[in-house]
Backbone bond lengths (Angstrom), bond angles and torsions (degrees), N, CA, C in turn:
res aa  C-N    CA-C-N  psi(-1)  N-CA   C-N-CA  omega(-1)  CA-C   N-CA-C  phi
1 I - - - 1.453 - - 1.522 107.80 -
2 P 1.331 117.98 130.71 1.457 119.34 179.03 1.524 110.78 -69.82
3 V 1.311 115.52 144.18 1.460 120.26 178.05 1.514 108.77 -125.42
4 I 1.313 116.03 144.31 1.450 121.48 174.47 1.521 106.96 -117.09
5 F 1.306 116.65 120.58 1.463 123.34 -175.84 1.530 110.93 55.76
6 G 1.345 117.27 34.38 1.455 120.99 178.36 1.515 114.85 81.09
7 E 1.321 117.71 8.62 1.471 122.26 -176.05 1.525 110.10 -110.16
8 A 1.349 117.23 111.89 1.467 121.16 176.18 1.528 108.97 -67.58
9 D 1.323 117.34 139.47 1.459 121.17 -173.11 1.530 109.92 -137.81
10 I 1.321 117.27 119.67 1.464 121.73 -177.86 1.531 111.37 -62.72
11 L 1.321 118.68 -36.69 1.462 119.78 -178.81 1.531 111.66 -70.31
12 K 1.330 117.94 -32.03 1.470 120.26 174.44 1.524 110.12 -68.83
13 T 1.317 117.17 -35.61 1.455 121.46 178.00 1.524 110.79 -66.61
14 I 1.327 117.42 -41.65 1.472 122.03 178.43 1.526 110.32 -59.46
15 Q 1.326 117.06 -34.37 1.458 120.80 -178.46 1.530 112.81 -67.79
16 L 1.325 118.03 -10.91 1.460 121.68 178.55 1.523 113.00 -90.00
17 T 1.320 117.94 -7.26 1.461 120.49 -178.21 1.531 110.95 -82.07
18 P 1.334 117.88 152.97 1.470 120.73 179.47 1.527 111.70 -60.37
19 G 1.320 116.35 139.27 1.458 122.03 178.07 1.517 113.92 86.56
20 V 1.338 117.27 -0.84 1.468 121.85 -179.20 1.518 108.34 -116.76
21 K 1.330 115.21 133.12 1.460 121.46 -178.55 1.519 109.36 -126.62
22 S 1.303 116.62 140.07 1.461 122.28 178.14 1.526 110.21 -64.68
23 A 1.320 116.30 147.72 1.465 120.56 177.40 1.522 111.48 -80.68
24 G 1.302 117.25 -5.97 1.456 121.57 179.32 1.520 109.99 156.83
25 E 1.305 115.79 161.10 1.457 120.72 -178.42 1.523 110.53 -61.06
26 G 1.325 116.33 127.09 1.462 121.32 178.41 1.515 114.05 75.49
27 N 1.318 118.48 12.82 1.461 122.44 -176.63 1.524 109.44 -108.75
28 T 1.343 117.75 141.43 1.465 120.59 179.62 1.519 112.81 -85.11
29 G 1.328 118.38 -10.40 1.460 120.97 178.48 1.524 110.52 -69.11
30 F 1.346 115.89 156.09 1.461 119.27 -179.97 1.518 110.44 -147.67
31 H 1.340 113.90 150.73 1.464 123.10 175.88 1.520 107.68 -107.57
32 V 1.333 117.02 135.83 1.460 120.88 177.67 1.516 108.56 -116.17
33 R 1.322 114.97 117.20 1.462 123.03 178.37 1.526 113.01 47.91
34 G 1.328 116.02 46.75 1.456 121.66 175.95 1.512 115.14 85.13
35 G 1.317 118.94 -5.32 1.464 121.59 178.75 1.525 111.45 -74.12
36 G 1.310 115.85 163.05 1.454 121.06 178.56 1.520 112.05 -81.16
37 I 1.318 115.99 163.92 1.463 121.56 178.58 1.521 110.33 -59.98
38 D 1.328 116.75 -37.04 1.461 121.13 -178.03 1.530 112.72 -76.07
39 Q 1.318 118.15 -4.45 1.466 121.27 178.62 1.522 112.22 -94.27
40 N 1.335 117.23 5.75 1.460 122.65 176.55 1.522 108.75 -99.55
41 L 1.309 116.23 134.27 1.457 121.64 173.93 1.522 107.60 -101.07
42 I 1.322 116.89 121.01 1.459 121.75 177.84 1.522 107.39 -110.68
43 L 1.330 115.46 124.22 1.465 121.61 -178.15 1.522 109.78 -118.38
44 L 1.319 116.33 139.14 1.459 122.83 172.08 1.516 106.65 -120.33
45 D 1.321 116.84 107.85 1.465 122.45 -174.56 1.529 110.99 51.27
46 E 1.318 116.21 48.78 1.459 126.32 176.54 1.533 114.86 72.76
47 A 1.328 118.27 2.45 1.473 121.74 177.52 1.529 108.65 -100.69
48 P 1.346 118.41 131.63 1.462 120.57 179.20 1.528 111.91 -65.67
49 V 1.323 115.07 139.37 1.467 122.00 176.18 1.523 106.19 -111.37
50 Y 1.321 116.89 115.06 1.468 120.42 -174.67 1.522 112.70 -89.78
51 S 1.303 117.42 -31.71 1.463 120.98 177.71 1.520 106.85 -124.97
52 A 1.319 116.60 103.16 1.457 121.12 -171.00 1.520 113.18 -100.21
53 S 1.338 118.56 25.69 1.455 118.46 -178.06 1.526 112.31 -141.40
54 H 1.324 113.50 156.80 1.460 124.06 173.27 1.524 107.98 -117.33
55 L 1.289 116.78 163.91 1.461 124.05 169.85 1.527 112.39 51.57
56 L 1.324 115.67 55.93 1.460 123.76 176.57 1.528 112.95 59.86
57 G 1.325 117.09 29.46 1.447 121.22 176.08 1.513 115.61 94.23
58 F 1.322 119.14 2.78 1.461 120.65 -178.84 1.522 113.15 -78.14
59 F 1.325 118.20 -28.00 1.463 121.94 -178.44 1.521 109.46 -129.81
60 S 1.330 115.82 144.01 1.461 118.86 176.18 1.524 109.66 -84.63
61 V 1.320 116.03 163.43 1.462 121.14 179.93 1.523 111.78 -80.81
62 F 1.331 117.78 0.27 1.455 121.11 -175.14 1.521 110.98 -94.42
63 N 1.309 115.61 112.12 1.456 122.92 176.75 1.523 107.74 -73.48
64 S 1.319 117.73 119.61 1.465 121.17 -175.80 1.530 112.40 -62.08
65 E 1.315 117.68 -25.54 1.465 120.74 178.96 1.532 112.30 -74.09
66 A 1.315 118.22 -17.10 1.466 121.91 -178.33 1.524 112.70 -97.92
67 I 1.333 117.89 -5.83 1.463 121.50 -174.55 1.528 111.37 -90.96
68 K 1.322 114.81 129.67 1.472 121.24 174.22 1.518 110.09 -91.27
69 S 1.349 117.08 -48.44 1.456 121.07 -178.30 1.524 109.97 -155.27
70 A 1.325 114.88 161.01 1.462 121.87 176.24 1.521 108.34 -142.61
71 T 1.326 115.52 134.47 1.460 121.36 179.60 1.524 108.41 -125.02
72 L 1.323 116.42 128.02 1.459 121.72 177.92 1.521 108.47 -108.80
73 L 1.339 116.78 119.12 1.464 122.69 175.72 1.523 107.28 -102.22
74 K 1.347 116.56 118.47 1.460 121.22 -176.54 1.516 113.50 -107.92
75 G 1.298 117.24 -8.36 1.454 120.90 -179.03 1.514 109.69 -161.74
76 F 1.320 116.47 158.86 1.456 121.70 -178.06 1.530 110.85 52.84
77 I 1.324 115.69 53.72 1.463 121.66 -176.82 1.526 108.97 -78.09
78 P 1.335 118.01 124.32 1.470 120.91 -179.56 1.532 111.94 -60.52
79 A 1.313 115.77 152.26 1.468 122.11 -177.17 1.526 112.78 -62.13
80 E 1.329 118.00 -23.38 1.467 121.15 -178.90 1.526 112.72 -60.04
81 Y 1.343 117.27 -18.22 1.458 120.92 -179.62 1.518 113.30 -92.32
82 G 1.299 119.44 4.45 1.455 122.00 171.57 1.506 116.67 83.87
83 G 1.303 119.40 21.16 1.453 121.87 172.22 1.514 116.00 74.45
84 R 1.312 118.96 36.03 1.463 120.35 174.33 1.520 109.19 -66.51
85 A 1.316 116.17 140.19 1.459 120.05 -173.35 1.528 113.09 -82.95
86 A 1.327 118.85 -31.26 1.459 120.10 -172.89 1.529 112.97 -101.13
87 S 1.327 117.95 -60.18 1.454 119.36 -174.60 1.524 112.26 -160.91
88 V 1.326 113.84 168.20 1.459 122.43 172.16 1.525 106.78 -130.48
89 L 1.318 117.20 125.96 1.457 123.08 173.83 1.517 106.89 -110.10
90 D 1.328 115.75 109.07 1.463 122.64 -176.15 1.527 108.65 -105.30
91 I 1.336 116.87 109.70 1.461 122.82 -177.29 1.527 108.84 -108.01
92 Q 1.323 115.72 130.88 1.458 122.37 178.08 1.526 108.99 -112.03
93 M 1.333 116.41 134.35 1.455 120.94 178.41 1.526 110.73 -85.15
94 K 1.329 115.97 158.50 1.461 121.41 175.68 1.518 109.71 -61.20
95 E 1.324 115.52 146.24 1.464 121.16 -175.80 1.520 113.15 -96.35
96 G 1.302 118.20 -15.00 1.451 121.28 -177.08 1.516 111.02 98.92
97 N 1.314 115.75 160.50 1.448 122.50 -178.13 1.519 109.61 -90.83
98 L 1.330 117.76 125.87 1.463 122.33 -179.03 1.528 112.98 -78.05
99 K 1.333 117.97 -12.43 1.458 120.16 -173.22 1.528 114.25 -112.23
100 N 1.342 118.45 -45.23 1.467 121.64 -172.36 1.519 112.30 -131.73
101 M 1.333 115.27 151.54 1.465 121.30 173.07 1.525 108.13 -75.69
102 G 1.319 115.74 146.67 1.455 120.28 177.69 1.511 110.63 -151.57
103 I 1.309 115.33 152.38 1.460 121.36 177.55 1.525 107.82 -138.01
104 S 1.315 116.25 139.83 1.463 121.34 176.81 1.517 108.15 -146.56
105 G 1.309 115.62 160.70 1.451 119.63 179.75 1.509 111.75 -163.58
106 N 1.309 115.50 169.08 1.460 123.38 178.51 1.510 109.60 -139.60
107 L 1.319 115.48 142.42 1.456 122.28 171.68 1.509 107.53 -109.74
108 G 1.317 117.23 126.10 1.454 121.36 178.81 1.519 110.53 -118.08
109 L 1.322 115.96 180.00 1.459 120.19 179.58 1.523 112.47 -68.13
110 I 1.334 117.02 -37.16 1.461 118.65 -178.55 1.520 114.16 -123.85
111 S 1.342 116.92 -6.54 1.460 118.90 177.71 1.527 109.93 -150.29
112 S 1.305 114.28 161.86 1.458 121.51 176.56 1.513 108.12 -137.77
113 N 1.332 115.91 157.16 1.457 119.30 177.19 1.512 110.16 -140.52
114 L 1.321 114.58 159.55 1.449 122.64 -179.13 1.518 108.16 -142.12
115 T 1.332 117.08 135.49 1.460 122.13 179.96 1.522 109.00 -127.69
116 L 1.319 114.88 133.28 1.458 122.91 176.56 1.515 106.98 -123.67
117 E 1.334 116.76 129.71 1.453 119.89 178.96 1.519 109.82 -144.81
118 G 1.328 114.87 154.18 1.449 118.80 178.58 1.516 111.73 170.70
119 P 1.323 115.14 -177.96 1.466 119.54 -178.41 1.532 111.53 -81.09
120 L 1.315 115.84 142.93 1.459 121.11 167.37 1.526 108.37 -89.08
121 R 1.323 114.11 -40.84 1.463 123.00 172.18 1.524 105.67 -138.55
122 K 1.307 117.32 116.41 1.467 122.59 -171.02 1.529 112.21 -50.39
123 D 1.341 114.82 130.58 1.470 125.25 179.68 1.535 113.78 63.55
124 K 1.325 118.56 7.05 1.473 121.25 -177.74 1.532 111.88 -123.06
125 S 1.333 117.46 -43.41 1.470 120.22 -179.00 1.523 109.63 -146.59
126 S 1.337 115.13 154.34 1.462 120.29 -178.07 1.521 110.04 -148.31
127 F 1.332 114.88 172.30 1.462 121.52 177.53 1.520 109.21 -142.23
128 S 1.309 115.09 158.91 1.457 123.09 171.32 1.522 106.93 -140.65
129 L 1.317 116.85 122.72 1.466 123.51 179.56 1.514 107.62 -122.89
130 S 1.322 115.61 123.21 1.453 120.84 -176.75 1.525 109.44 -132.71
131 G 1.317 116.23 136.60 1.460 120.91 178.68 1.515 111.06 -134.21
132 R 1.329 116.12 148.10 1.465 122.86 179.47 1.519 107.91 -141.30
133 R 1.340 116.59 140.91 1.460 121.16 177.17 1.522 109.05 -148.06
134 T 1.317 115.23 141.24 1.459 119.91 172.74 1.520 108.05 -87.34
135 Y 1.313 114.88 159.07 1.459 118.80 178.17 1.522 111.38 -132.91
136 A 1.318 115.80 30.82 1.467 120.08 176.78 1.520 111.12 -63.01
137 D 1.341 116.49 -29.42 1.461 120.10 -178.96 1.530 112.14 -66.10
138 L 1.315 118.79 -22.87 1.462 120.57 178.91 1.524 111.66 -66.13
139 F 1.337 116.99 -31.10 1.455 120.83 179.62 1.523 112.41 -74.75
140 L 1.327 116.96 -18.85 1.463 119.91 177.70 1.527 111.63 -67.66
141 N 1.328 117.52 -21.79 1.467 121.43 178.93 1.520 112.36 -64.23
142 F 1.333 117.73 -19.33 1.462 121.42 -179.97 1.527 112.74 -83.48
143 S 1.318 118.19 -4.32 1.460 121.94 -178.94 1.525 110.81 -73.82
144 S 1.314 115.64 148.59 1.468 119.92 176.94 1.533 111.25 -82.34
145 D 1.336 117.48 -15.65 1.464 122.32 179.52 1.531 109.65 -85.56
146 E 1.325 116.90 120.98 1.464 121.36 -177.49 1.523 112.10 -63.46
147 E 1.322 118.11 -35.24 1.465 121.02 178.96 1.530 111.45 -63.65
148 I 1.331 116.61 -39.30 1.459 120.59 177.17 1.529 110.51 -68.89
149 R 1.325 117.48 -39.18 1.472 120.80 178.83 1.521 112.01 -62.20
150 N 1.334 118.14 -29.57 1.461 122.48 -178.56 1.532 113.33 -91.67
151 T 1.334 117.33 8.26 1.458 121.99 -179.06 1.528 110.19 -85.12
152 Y 1.340 115.72 139.06 1.465 121.52 174.49 1.519 108.15 -98.48
153 L 1.312 116.87 121.44 1.459 121.87 -176.66 1.525 108.85 -139.91
154 Y 1.326 116.45 85.31 1.460 120.37 179.06 1.519 109.40 -161.38
155 F 1.331 115.86 166.62 1.456 121.66 168.68 1.514 108.06 -138.89
156 Y 1.309 115.13 162.29 1.460 120.57 178.01 1.522 109.22 -145.43
157 D 1.311 115.41 158.99 1.462 123.38 175.35 1.517 107.78 -138.49
158 I 1.317 116.17 138.88 1.457 121.94 171.80 1.522 107.17 -129.72
159 N 1.329 115.81 124.37 1.461 122.16 178.21 1.525 108.66 -117.82
160 L 1.323 116.22 134.76 1.458 121.92 177.35 1.521 108.58 -134.96
161 K 1.328 115.32 133.94 1.455 119.21 174.57 1.520 108.20 -141.89
162 T 1.328 114.96 131.42 1.455 120.84 174.02 1.518 107.93 -121.76
163 N 1.307 115.59 152.92 1.451 118.75 176.96 1.520 109.10 -143.05
164 Y 1.315 114.62 146.89 1.461 122.00 -179.72 1.516 107.93 -129.14
165 K 1.319 116.22 125.52 1.459 122.66 -177.55 1.527 108.62 -88.26
166 L 1.350 116.33 107.32 1.467 121.10 178.55 1.532 111.14 -71.38
167 N 1.332 115.95 -46.79 1.467 123.24 174.63 1.520 106.74 -157.74
168 D 1.312 118.20 -170.04 1.466 121.08 -175.92 1.527 113.59 -65.04
169 R 1.319 118.20 -21.51 1.464 121.43 -176.48 1.524 114.91 -110.28
170 N 1.336 118.70 -8.82 1.461 121.32 -174.34 1.523 111.67 -134.09
171 R 1.336 114.09 138.52 1.460 121.92 176.89 1.527 109.53 -137.36
172 V 1.313 115.19 155.44 1.456 122.06 174.45 1.524 107.01 -118.16
173 Y 1.345 116.56 130.96 1.444 122.31 -178.78 1.528 110.18 -117.80
174 L 1.316 115.30 148.07 1.459 122.21 170.47 1.521 106.14 -134.47
175 S 1.326 116.23 120.76 1.463 118.81 179.93 1.516 109.42 -130.15
176 G 1.328 114.68 152.15 1.454 120.02 -179.42 1.515 111.31 -148.30
177 Y 1.321 114.90 156.43 1.471 122.81 179.26 1.529 108.09 -137.27
178 L 1.295 115.58 137.09 1.467 121.87 173.86 1.509 107.00 -135.74
179 G 1.314 116.16 130.39 1.471 119.12 -179.53 1.494 111.46 -155.31
């Protein structure tokens, strides 16, 4: 998976698949088989994501530690997705561990993330909480210019997903994103 500044990015990975072209160097937007960027439907746990980038398009809003799976539909898109002309990118977040508590994290050059997951009620319900923040603004404190030292330059993402197992065939999910 390609990384930019040590940060794995699902949208950069999608740009490596056949029929998908980057919208520009360092940009998270993509064209699928000649379609426009606005003709792609991006879903996060079935919710549309209208602005999928941070920092002028250099980073996507999707924390790689919070992603369970991603599916890209480039043709024969079912009607349930509302008739998008180019593609549908359906991203599912991690559901959490039903049995044990766990914690994981990553340190990168410009951002770090931390994920906590575990059962709320063993074998019945679980949660996954993931957060990411850049710390480029900390280096601005070394500037001799006071205006630069007082500048805020960062982004963050918080992903939360809980799930409750009603029976062997049915579950209820609640997911949220803050960034």
